[in-house]
N, C-alpha and C positions, 0 to 999 in steps of 0.2 A: 292589701296592696294590689291585688289583682283587679279589684273593683276600681281603684284609682287609675290604673293603667287603661282600663276599658273606657273610663270617663274621659281621659285625655285623648284617646284615639277616636272618640265619637265626633263626627263632623256634621251631624244633622242640625244642631243648633246654629252653627256658622252659616249653613246654607239658608236657613230660615231668616237670619239677619240680613244676608245678602239680598234675598228676595224682597225683604222689607225695605231696604235702602233703594232698590230699583223702583219699587212701587212709589216710594216717596218722591224720587226724582221725576218720574212720569207725572205724578200729581202736580208737582210744582211747575213743570213745563206746560201742562194743560191750563192751570190757573193763570200763568203768565201770559199765555196766548189769548185767553179769554179777556184779560184786562186790556191787552193791546188792541184787539179787534173791537172790544166794547167802546173804548175811547174814540177810535177811528169812526165807528158807526155813529156815535153820538155827534161827533163833529160834522159828519156828512149830513145828518138830519137837521142839524142847526143851520148849516149852510143852505140847504134846500128851503127850510122854512123862512129864512131871512130873504131869499130871493122871491118868494111868493108874496 
């Protein structure tokens, strides 16, 4: 029973999950911003090439 109580009191796994979720959100933000800037950059180069 003592082992079970210690297992429930341990919060190290919860902290690791929280850090994992934070990393996932940061990754999604980076990917989203790259996609936005990538499409804007492509449009800019297409406009420049059409004017040349």
